[in-house]
KOLPATOR-266519 format. One record per residue (C-alpha): residue number from 1; residue in one letter; x, y, z negated. Coordinates in steps of 0.5 Angstrom, whole numbers. Example, Ala and Ser with C-alpha at 12.3 -4.5 7.8 and 13.67 -1.06 7.14 Angstrom:
BEGIN
<site drenti="1" lotor="A" X="25" Y="-9" Z="-16"/>
<site drenti="2" lotor="S" X="27" Y="-2" Z="-14"/>
END
This chain:
BEGIN
<site drenti="1" lotor="M" X="34" Y="4" Z="-81"/>
<site drenti="2" lotor="D" X="32" Y="10" Z="-85"/>
<site drenti="3" lotor="R" X="38" Y="14" Z="-81"/>
<site drenti="4" lotor="P" X="38" Y="18" Z="-75"/>
<site drenti="5" lotor="T" X="39" Y="15" Z="-69"/>
<site drenti="6" lotor="S" X="41" Y="16" Z="-62"/>
<site drenti="7" lotor="I" X="42" Y="8" Z="-59"/>
<site drenti="8" lotor="P" X="36" Y="6" Z="-55"/>
<site drenti="9" lotor="L" X="30" Y="2" Z="-59"/>
<site drenti="10" lotor="R" X="25" Y="-3" Z="-57"/>
<site drenti="11" lotor="V" X="19" Y="-1" Z="-60"/>
<site drenti="12" lotor="G" X="14" Y="-6" Z="-58"/>
<site drenti="13" lotor="A" X="14" Y="-8" Z="-50"/>
<site drenti="14" lotor="W" X="18" Y="1" Z="-50"/>
<site drenti="15" lotor="C" X="25" Y="1" Z="-49"/>
<site drenti="16" lotor="V" X="26" Y="8" Z="-53"/>
<site drenti="17" lotor="N" X="33" Y="12" Z="-50"/>
<site drenti="18" lotor="P" X="33" Y="19" Z="-56"/>
<site drenti="19" lotor="N" X="39" Y="20" Z="-51"/>
<site drenti="20" lotor="T" X="36" Y="22" Z="-45"/>
<site drenti="21" lotor="G" X="30" Y="24" Z="-48"/>
<site drenti="22" lotor="Q" X="25" Y="18" Z="-44"/>
<site drenti="23" lotor="I" X="21" Y="11" Z="-46"/>
<site drenti="24" lotor="S" X="20" Y="6" Z="-41"/>
<site drenti="25" lotor="R" X="17" Y="0" Z="-39"/>
<site drenti="26" lotor="D" X="15" Y="-5" Z="-33"/>
<site drenti="27" lotor="G" X="19" Y="-1" Z="-29"/>
<site drenti="28" lotor="A" X="15" Y="6" Z="-30"/>
<site drenti="29" lotor="T" X="18" Y="11" Z="-34"/>
<site drenti="30" lotor="V" X="16" Y="17" Z="-38"/>
<site drenti="31" lotor="R" X="20" Y="23" Z="-40"/>
<site drenti="32" lotor="L" X="18" Y="26" Z="-47"/>
<site drenti="33" lotor="E" X="18" Y="34" Z="-51"/>
<site drenti="34" lotor="A" X="24" Y="33" Z="-54"/>
<site drenti="35" lotor="R" X="19" Y="34" Z="-60"/>
<site drenti="36" lotor="T" X="16" Y="28" Z="-60"/>
<site drenti="37" lotor="M" X="21" Y="24" Z="-58"/>
<site drenti="38" lotor="R" X="23" Y="24" Z="-66"/>
<site drenti="39" lotor="L" X="17" Y="23" Z="-69"/>
<site drenti="40" lotor="L" X="17" Y="17" Z="-65"/>
<site drenti="41" lotor="V" X="24" Y="15" Z="-68"/>
<site drenti="42" lotor="F" X="22" Y="18" Z="-74"/>
<site drenti="43" lotor="L" X="16" Y="13" Z="-75"/>
<site drenti="44" lotor="A" X="21" Y="7" Z="-71"/>
<site drenti="45" lotor="Q" X="26" Y="8" Z="-78"/>
<site drenti="46" lotor="R" X="20" Y="7" Z="-81"/>
<site drenti="47" lotor="A" X="16" Y="2" Z="-78"/>
<site drenti="48" lotor="G" X="12" Y="-2" Z="-83"/>
<site drenti="49" lotor="E" X="12" Y="4" Z="-88"/>
<site drenti="50" lotor="V" X="6" Y="8" Z="-90"/>
<site drenti="51" lotor="V" X="9" Y="16" Z="-88"/>
<site drenti="52" lotor="S" X="6" Y="21" Z="-89"/>
<site drenti="53" lotor="I" X="4" Y="28" Z="-86"/>
<site drenti="54" lotor="D" X="9" Y="31" Z="-91"/>
<site drenti="55" lotor="E" X="14" Y="27" Z="-90"/>
<site drenti="56" lotor="L" X="13" Y="29" Z="-82"/>
<site drenti="57" lotor="L" X="13" Y="36" Z="-83"/>
<site drenti="58" lotor="E" X="19" Y="36" Z="-86"/>
<site drenti="59" lotor="Q" X="23" Y="31" Z="-82"/>
<site drenti="60" lotor="V" X="20" Y="32" Z="-75"/>
<site drenti="61" lotor="W" X="17" Y="40" Z="-75"/>
<site drenti="62" lotor="S" X="24" Y="42" Z="-81"/>
<site drenti="63" lotor="G" X="25" Y="50" Z="-79"/>
<site drenti="64" lotor="V" X="18" Y="51" Z="-77"/>
<site drenti="65" lotor="V" X="12" Y="53" Z="-80"/>
<site drenti="66" lotor="V" X="6" Y="48" Z="-78"/>
<site drenti="67" lotor="S" X="0" Y="46" Z="-80"/>
<site drenti="68" lotor="P" X="-2" Y="38" Z="-82"/>
<site drenti="69" lotor="D" X="-7" Y="40" Z="-75"/>
<site drenti="70" lotor="S" X="0" Y="39" Z="-70"/>
<site drenti="71" lotor="V" X="1" Y="33" Z="-74"/>
<site drenti="72" lotor="Y" X="-6" Y="30" Z="-72"/>
<site drenti="73" lotor="Q" X="-5" Y="32" Z="-65"/>
<site drenti="74" lotor="A" X="2" Y="30" Z="-64"/>
<site drenti="75" lotor="I" X="1" Y="23" Z="-67"/>
<site drenti="76" lotor="A" X="-5" Y="23" Z="-62"/>
<site drenti="77" lotor="A" X="-2" Y="25" Z="-55"/>
<site drenti="78" lotor="L" X="4" Y="19" Z="-57"/>
<site drenti="79" lotor="R" X="-1" Y="14" Z="-58"/>
<site drenti="80" lotor="R" X="-3" Y="16" Z="-50"/>
<site drenti="81" lotor="L" X="3" Y="16" Z="-48"/>
<site drenti="82" lotor="L" X="4" Y="10" Z="-51"/>
<site drenti="83" lotor="G" X="-3" Y="6" Z="-49"/>
<site drenti="84" lotor="D" X="-4" Y="6" Z="-56"/>
<site drenti="85" lotor="D" X="-12" Y="5" Z="-60"/>
<site drenti="86" lotor="A" X="-13" Y="9" Z="-65"/>
<site drenti="87" lotor="R" X="-19" Y="4" Z="-66"/>
<site drenti="88" lotor="Q" X="-14" Y="-3" Z="-65"/>
<site drenti="89" lotor="P" X="-8" Y="-1" Z="-66"/>
<site drenti="90" lotor="Q" X="-1" Y="-4" Z="-63"/>
<site drenti="91" lotor="Y" X="3" Y="2" Z="-65"/>
<site drenti="92" lotor="I" X="1" Y="7" Z="-70"/>
<site drenti="93" lotor="S" X="-4" Y="5" Z="-75"/>
<site drenti="94" lotor="T" X="-6" Y="11" Z="-79"/>
<site drenti="95" lotor="V" X="-7" Y="10" Z="-87"/>
<site drenti="96" lotor="P" X="-13" Y="13" Z="-89"/>
<site drenti="97" lotor="R" X="-11" Y="19" Z="-94"/>
<site drenti="98" lotor="L" X="-4" Y="17" Z="-93"/>
<site drenti="99" lotor="G" X="-1" Y="19" Z="-87"/>
<site drenti="100" lotor="Y" X="1" Y="14" Z="-81"/>
<site drenti="101" lotor="R" X="5" Y="7" Z="-80"/>
<site drenti="102" lotor="M" X="9" Y="4" Z="-74"/>
<site drenti="103" lotor="V" X="6" Y="-3" Z="-73"/>
<site drenti="104" lotor="A" X="11" Y="-4" Z="-68"/>
<site drenti="105" lotor="D" X="16" Y="-9" Z="-67"/>
<site drenti="106" lotor="V" X="23" Y="-5" Z="-67"/>
<site drenti="107" lotor="S" X="30" Y="-7" Z="-66"/>
<site drenti="108" lotor="A" X="35" Y="-5" Z="-62"/>
<site drenti="109" lotor="W" X="35" Y="-6" Z="-55"/>
<site drenti="110" lotor="E" X="40" Y="-11" Z="-54"/>
<site drenti="111" lotor="E" X="40" Y="-11" Z="-46"/>
<site drenti="112" lotor="N" X="43" Y="-5" Z="-45"/>
<site drenti="113" lotor="A" X="50" Y="-9" Z="-48"/>
<site drenti="114" lotor="I" X="56" Y="-9" Z="-41"/>
<site drenti="115" lotor="R" X="55" Y="-16" Z="-39"/>
<site drenti="116" lotor="S" X="61" Y="-18" Z="-36"/>
<site drenti="117" lotor="L" X="62" Y="-20" Z="-28"/>
<site drenti="118" lotor="P" X="64" Y="-28" Z="-27"/>
<site drenti="119" lotor="A" X="71" Y="-29" Z="-25"/>
<site drenti="120" lotor="P" X="71" Y="-30" Z="-17"/>
<site drenti="121" lotor="L" X="72" Y="-36" Z="-15"/>
<site drenti="122" lotor="A" X="77" Y="-39" Z="-12"/>
<site drenti="123" lotor="V" X="79" Y="-40" Z="-5"/>
<site drenti="124" lotor="P" X="83" Y="-47" Z="-2"/>
<site drenti="125" lotor="P" X="88" Y="-45" Z="2"/>
<site drenti="126" lotor="V" X="86" Y="-46" Z="9"/>
<site drenti="127" lotor="L" X="89" Y="-50" Z="14"/>
<site drenti="128" lotor="V" X="92" Y="-47" Z="21"/>
<site drenti="129" lotor="V" X="91" Y="-53" Z="26"/>
<site drenti="130" lotor="P" X="95" Y="-51" Z="32"/>
<site drenti="131" lotor="P" X="90" Y="-51" Z="38"/>
<site drenti="132" lotor="V" X="91" Y="-56" Z="42"/>
<site drenti="133" lotor="L" X="91" Y="-55" Z="50"/>
<site drenti="134" lotor="V" X="86" Y="-60" Z="55"/>
<site drenti="135" lotor="V" X="86" Y="-60" Z="62"/>
<site drenti="136" lotor="P" X="79" Y="-62" Z="64"/>
<site drenti="137" lotor="P" X="78" Y="-67" Z="70"/>
<site drenti="138" lotor="V" X="78" Y="-64" Z="76"/>
<site drenti="139" lotor="A" X="71" Y="-63" Z="78"/>
<site drenti="140" lotor="R" X="69" Y="-62" Z="85"/>
<site drenti="141" lotor="A" X="66" Y="-56" Z="87"/>
<site drenti="142" lotor="T" X="58" Y="-55" Z="89"/>
<site drenti="143" lotor="P" X="56" Y="-48" Z="93"/>
<site drenti="144" lotor="A" X="53" Y="-42" Z="88"/>
<site drenti="145" lotor="V" X="45" Y="-43" Z="88"/>
<site drenti="146" lotor="P" X="43" Y="-36" Z="87"/>
<site drenti="147" lotor="M" X="39" Y="-34" Z="81"/>
<site drenti="148" lotor="S" X="31" Y="-33" Z="82"/>
<site drenti="149" lotor="P" X="28" Y="-27" Z="80"/>
<site drenti="150" lotor="A" X="22" Y="-29" Z="78"/>
<site drenti="151" lotor="P" X="23" Y="-30" Z="71"/>
<site drenti="152" lotor="W" X="25" Y="-23" Z="71"/>
<site drenti="153" lotor="R" X="18" Y="-21" Z="74"/>
<site drenti="154" lotor="S" X="14" Y="-24" Z="69"/>
<site drenti="155" lotor="L" X="16" Y="-20" Z="63"/>
<site drenti="156" lotor="R" X="16" Y="-13" Z="67"/>
<site drenti="157" lotor="P" X="8" Y="-12" Z="65"/>
<site drenti="158" lotor="L" X="11" Y="-14" Z="58"/>
<site drenti="159" lotor="L" X="16" Y="-9" Z="57"/>
<site drenti="160" lotor="I" X="11" Y="-4" Z="61"/>
<site drenti="161" lotor="A" X="5" Y="-5" Z="56"/>
<site drenti="162" lotor="G" X="11" Y="-4" Z="50"/>
<site drenti="163" lotor="A" X="13" Y="2" Z="52"/>
<site drenti="164" lotor="L" X="6" Y="5" Z="52"/>
<site drenti="165" lotor="C" X="5" Y="2" Z="45"/>
<site drenti="166" lotor="F" X="12" Y="6" Z="43"/>
<site drenti="167" lotor="L" X="10" Y="12" Z="46"/>
<site drenti="168" lotor="L" X="2" Y="11" Z="43"/>
<site drenti="169" lotor="I" X="5" Y="10" Z="36"/>
<site drenti="170" lotor="G" X="10" Y="16" Z="36"/>
<site drenti="171" lotor="T" X="3" Y="21" Z="39"/>
<site drenti="172" lotor="M" X="-2" Y="18" Z="33"/>
<site drenti="173" lotor="A" X="4" Y="20" Z="28"/>
<site drenti="174" lotor="Y" X="6" Y="27" Z="31"/>
<site drenti="175" lotor="L" X="-2" Y="28" Z="30"/>
<site drenti="176" lotor="Y" X="-3" Y="25" Z="23"/>
<site drenti="177" lotor="R" X="3" Y="30" Z="22"/>
<site drenti="178" lotor="S" X="0" Y="36" Z="25"/>
<site drenti="179" lotor="A" X="-7" Y="35" Z="21"/>
<site drenti="180" lotor="G" X="-4" Y="38" Z="15"/>
<site drenti="181" lotor="P" X="-7" Y="36" Z="8"/>
<site drenti="182" lotor="H" X="-14" Y="38" Z="10"/>
<site drenti="183" lotor="R" X="-15" Y="32" Z="14"/>
<site drenti="184" lotor="A" X="-11" Y="26" Z="12"/>
<site drenti="185" lotor="G" X="-10" Y="23" Z="6"/>
<site drenti="186" lotor="F" X="-17" Y="26" Z="4"/>
<site drenti="187" lotor="S" X="-23" Y="24" Z="7"/>
<site drenti="188" lotor="S" X="-23" Y="17" Z="3"/>
<site drenti="189" lotor="A" X="-24" Y="23" Z="-3"/>
<site drenti="190" lotor="P" X="-32" Y="24" Z="-6"/>
<site drenti="191" lotor="T" X="-35" Y="30" Z="-6"/>
<site drenti="192" lotor="H" X="-35" Y="31" Z="-12"/>
<site drenti="193" lotor="S" X="-29" Y="29" Z="-16"/>
<site drenti="194" lotor="I" X="-24" Y="31" Z="-20"/>
<site drenti="195" lotor="A" X="-19" Y="32" Z="-24"/>
<site drenti="196" lotor="V" X="-16" Y="35" Z="-30"/>
<site drenti="197" lotor="L" X="-7" Y="37" Z="-30"/>
<site drenti="198" lotor="P" X="-4" Y="38" Z="-37"/>
<site drenti="199" lotor="L" X="-6" Y="45" Z="-39"/>
<site drenti="200" lotor="L" X="2" Y="49" Z="-39"/>
<site drenti="201" lotor="D" X="3" Y="52" Z="-46"/>
<site drenti="202" lotor="L" X="6" Y="59" Z="-45"/>
<site drenti="203" lotor="T" X="5" Y="61" Z="-52"/>
<site drenti="204" lotor="T" X="13" Y="60" Z="-54"/>
<site drenti="205" lotor="Q" X="20" Y="59" Z="-52"/>
<site drenti="206" lotor="E" X="19" Y="53" Z="-57"/>
<site drenti="207" lotor="M" X="13" Y="51" Z="-55"/>
<site drenti="208" lotor="N" X="8" Y="51" Z="-60"/>
<site drenti="209" lotor="E" X="2" Y="50" Z="-58"/>
<site drenti="210" lotor="E" X="3" Y="44" Z="-53"/>
<site drenti="211" lotor="Y" X="-2" Y="39" Z="-57"/>
<site drenti="212" lotor="F" X="-6" Y="43" Z="-57"/>
<site drenti="213" lotor="A" X="-6" Y="45" Z="-50"/>
<site drenti="214" lotor="D" X="-5" Y="37" Z="-49"/>
<site drenti="215" lotor="G" X="-12" Y="36" Z="-53"/>
<site drenti="216" lotor="L" X="-15" Y="41" Z="-50"/>
<site drenti="217" lotor="T" X="-13" Y="38" Z="-44"/>
<site drenti="218" lotor="E" X="-17" Y="32" Z="-46"/>
<site drenti="219" lotor="E" X="-22" Y="34" Z="-48"/>
<site drenti="220" lotor="L" X="-23" Y="38" Z="-42"/>
<site drenti="221" lotor="I" X="-23" Y="31" Z="-39"/>
<site drenti="222" lotor="D" X="-27" Y="28" Z="-44"/>
<site drenti="223" lotor="R" X="-34" Y="33" Z="-43"/>
<site drenti="224" lotor="L" X="-34" Y="33" Z="-34"/>
<site drenti="225" lotor="S" X="-33" Y="25" Z="-35"/>
<site drenti="226" lotor="G" X="-41" Y="26" Z="-37"/>
<site drenti="227" lotor="I" X="-44" Y="30" Z="-33"/>
<site drenti="228" lotor="P" X="-48" Y="26" Z="-27"/>
<site drenti="229" lotor="G" X="-44" Y="25" Z="-21"/>
<site drenti="230" lotor="L" X="-38" Y="28" Z="-23"/>
<site drenti="231" lotor="S" X="-32" Y="21" Z="-22"/>
<site drenti="232" lotor="V" X="-26" Y="24" Z="-26"/>
<site drenti="233" lotor="P" X="-19" Y="21" Z="-27"/>
<site drenti="234" lotor="A" X="-17" Y="18" Z="-33"/>
<site drenti="235" lotor="P" X="-13" Y="22" Z="-38"/>
<site drenti="236" lotor="E" X="-6" Y="17" Z="-38"/>
<site drenti="237" lotor="S" X="-8" Y="18" Z="-30"/>
<site drenti="238" lotor="S" X="-8" Y="25" Z="-31"/>
<site drenti="239" lotor="F" X="-1" Y="26" Z="-35"/>
<site drenti="240" lotor="Y" X="2" Y="22" Z="-31"/>
<site drenti="241" lotor="Y" X="4" Y="28" Z="-27"/>
<site drenti="242" lotor="K" X="5" Y="32" Z="-34"/>
<site drenti="243" lotor="D" X="12" Y="36" Z="-32"/>
<site drenti="244" lotor="K" X="13" Y="33" Z="-25"/>
<site drenti="245" lotor="K" X="13" Y="39" Z="-21"/>
<site drenti="246" lotor="L" X="9" Y="37" Z="-15"/>
<site drenti="247" lotor="P" X="5" Y="41" Z="-11"/>
<site drenti="248" lotor="V" X="-2" Y="40" Z="-13"/>
<site drenti="249" lotor="T" X="-6" Y="37" Z="-6"/>
<site drenti="250" lotor="D" X="-1" Y="31" Z="-7"/>
<site drenti="251" lotor="I" X="-3" Y="30" Z="-14"/>
<site drenti="252" lotor="A" X="-11" Y="31" Z="-12"/>
<site drenti="253" lotor="R" X="-9" Y="25" Z="-6"/>
<site drenti="254" lotor="A" X="-6" Y="21" Z="-11"/>
<site drenti="255" lotor="L" X="-12" Y="21" Z="-15"/>
<site drenti="256" lotor="N" X="-16" Y="21" Z="-9"/>
<site drenti="257" lotor="V" X="-20" Y="27" Z="-11"/>
<site drenti="258" lotor="A" X="-23" Y="33" Z="-7"/>
<site drenti="259" lotor="Y" X="-21" Y="39" Z="-14"/>
<site drenti="260" lotor="V" X="-15" Y="41" Z="-19"/>
<site drenti="261" lotor="L" X="-17" Y="43" Z="-26"/>
<site drenti="262" lotor="S" X="-11" Y="47" Z="-28"/>
<site drenti="263" lotor="G" X="-10" Y="52" Z="-33"/>
<site drenti="264" lotor="N" X="-5" Y="55" Z="-39"/>
<site drenti="265" lotor="V" X="-4" Y="57" Z="-46"/>
<site drenti="266" lotor="R" X="-2" Y="64" Z="-49"/>
<site drenti="267" lotor="K" X="-4" Y="68" Z="-55"/>
<site drenti="268" lotor="S" X="-3" Y="74" Z="-58"/>
<site drenti="269" lotor="G" X="-3" Y="75" Z="-65"/>
<site drenti="270" lotor="S" X="-9" Y="71" Z="-68"/>
<site drenti="271" lotor="T" X="-11" Y="70" Z="-60"/>
<site drenti="272" lotor="L" X="-11" Y="65" Z="-55"/>
<site drenti="273" lotor="R" X="-13" Y="66" Z="-48"/>
<site drenti="274" lotor="I" X="-14" Y="59" Z="-44"/>
<site drenti="275" lotor="A" X="-14" Y="61" Z="-36"/>
<site drenti="276" lotor="V" X="-17" Y="55" Z="-32"/>
<site drenti="277" lotor="R" X="-17" Y="56" Z="-24"/>
<site drenti="278" lotor="L" X="-22" Y="50" Z="-19"/>
<site drenti="279" lotor="I" X="-17" Y="49" Z="-14"/>
<site drenti="280" lotor="R" X="-20" Y="45" Z="-7"/>
<site drenti="281" lotor="A" X="-15" Y="39" Z="-5"/>
<site drenti="282" lotor="S" X="-16" Y="39" Z="2"/>
<site drenti="283" lotor="D" X="-11" Y="46" Z="2"/>
<site drenti="284" lotor="G" X="-9" Y="48" Z="-4"/>
<site drenti="285" lotor="Y" X="-15" Y="54" Z="-4"/>
<site drenti="286" lotor="V" X="-17" Y="56" Z="-12"/>
<site drenti="287" lotor="I" X="-24" Y="58" Z="-11"/>
<site drenti="288" lotor="W" X="-25" Y="59" Z="-19"/>
<site drenti="289" lotor="S" X="-21" Y="62" Z="-24"/>
<site drenti="290" lotor="Q" X="-24" Y="64" Z="-32"/>
<site drenti="291" lotor="S" X="-21" Y="66" Z="-37"/>
<site drenti="292" lotor="F" X="-23" Y="64" Z="-45"/>
<site drenti="293" lotor="D" X="-21" Y="68" Z="-52"/>
<site drenti="294" lotor="G" X="-22" Y="65" Z="-59"/>
<site drenti="295" lotor="S" X="-19" Y="65" Z="-66"/>
<site drenti="296" lotor="Y" X="-12" Y="62" Z="-67"/>
<site drenti="297" lotor="D" X="-16" Y="60" Z="-74"/>
<site drenti="298" lotor="D" X="-21" Y="54" Z="-73"/>
<site drenti="299" lotor="K" X="-17" Y="50" Z="-66"/>
<site drenti="300" lotor="L" X="-20" Y="45" Z="-66"/>
<site drenti="301" lotor="K" X="-27" Y="49" Z="-66"/>
<site drenti="302" lotor="L" X="-24" Y="53" Z="-59"/>
<site drenti="303" lotor="Q" X="-22" Y="47" Z="-57"/>
<site drenti="304" lotor="D" X="-29" Y="45" Z="-56"/>
<site drenti="305" lotor="D" X="-33" Y="51" Z="-54"/>
<site drenti="306" lotor="I" X="-28" Y="52" Z="-48"/>
<site drenti="307" lotor="A" X="-29" Y="45" Z="-47"/>
<site drenti="308" lotor="G" X="-36" Y="46" Z="-47"/>
<site drenti="309" lotor="A" X="-35" Y="53" Z="-43"/>
<site drenti="310" lotor="V" X="-32" Y="50" Z="-36"/>
<site drenti="311" lotor="A" X="-36" Y="44" Z="-36"/>
<site drenti="312" lotor="K" X="-43" Y="48" Z="-36"/>
<site drenti="313" lotor="T" X="-39" Y="52" Z="-31"/>
<site drenti="314" lotor="L" X="-37" Y="46" Z="-27"/>
<site drenti="315" lotor="R" X="-43" Y="42" Z="-28"/>
<site drenti="316" lotor="D" X="-47" Y="49" Z="-24"/>
<site drenti="317" lotor="A" X="-43" Y="50" Z="-19"/>
<site drenti="318" lotor="I" X="-42" Y="43" Z="-17"/>
<site drenti="319" lotor="R" X="-50" Y="42" Z="-16"/>
<site drenti="320" lotor="Q" X="-48" Y="47" Z="-11"/>
<site drenti="321" lotor="V" X="-43" Y="42" Z="-7"/>
<site drenti="322" lotor="P" X="-47" Y="39" Z="-2"/>
<site drenti="323" lotor="D" X="-45" Y="31" Z="-2"/>
END
């Protein structure tokens, strides 16, 4: 396959649908950013071949001036979405000094063909038999015996108990809803636990720094995971909520954490500004926020410096939180 395609593809265990911008597997669906989808489709079209960095820049980033670092970040993000491991790749393999190669099996997604439904079974005509009037023999009348009220009296305690249970369940449901998120759902979350949500790229409408923001998110997760006693969900769990419009309290409840770290990336000239905030999951209040500025020239060093500064600040703050 060497022409652009819009038909669904099977890439390994994933169904890749360029028309909807989604990939799906085992009932789970993930929406890809447009350039990430173009990268995946282009590699799939050249499955088994080594694709150089220059080819990727020309085909995937056509008309956009970016550095090879953008390709590295994009490949890392795509591997994460596919559940791939760069050390034991099942989808994208790195060929040192040459480029990348799609090593997964690629084919058309055959299950999209419309299957014709089976013809309805023919129903044989129903033979209508006229009813036969049967006259029962005349029986001798017997005096009616009044029904004893004893069975109804025996059921009365069960009916009363059922009504009380229904009332009790309704009362507990009302109290649970009125308790709010700070009482329901967070009691089991570890006190020293935090989830890092994917940082938002607010630099331009083209989102040219999305891969930098994703890379910084992963760096933050790695640094915070190294703090003794601090529980941090894996990147796969955090990136599941990327671009999902959900309240922070709902995400924290799903990830079972007490705090959430969120933020964004902005650019002014040759300076990148990264703003982060720490949110308490029980009530959604921001309890700490800070901005970090750095030179745009060395983005990898900037990621490392900011992740280290945030980790140090949070480590000092978390030590003051009682168990």
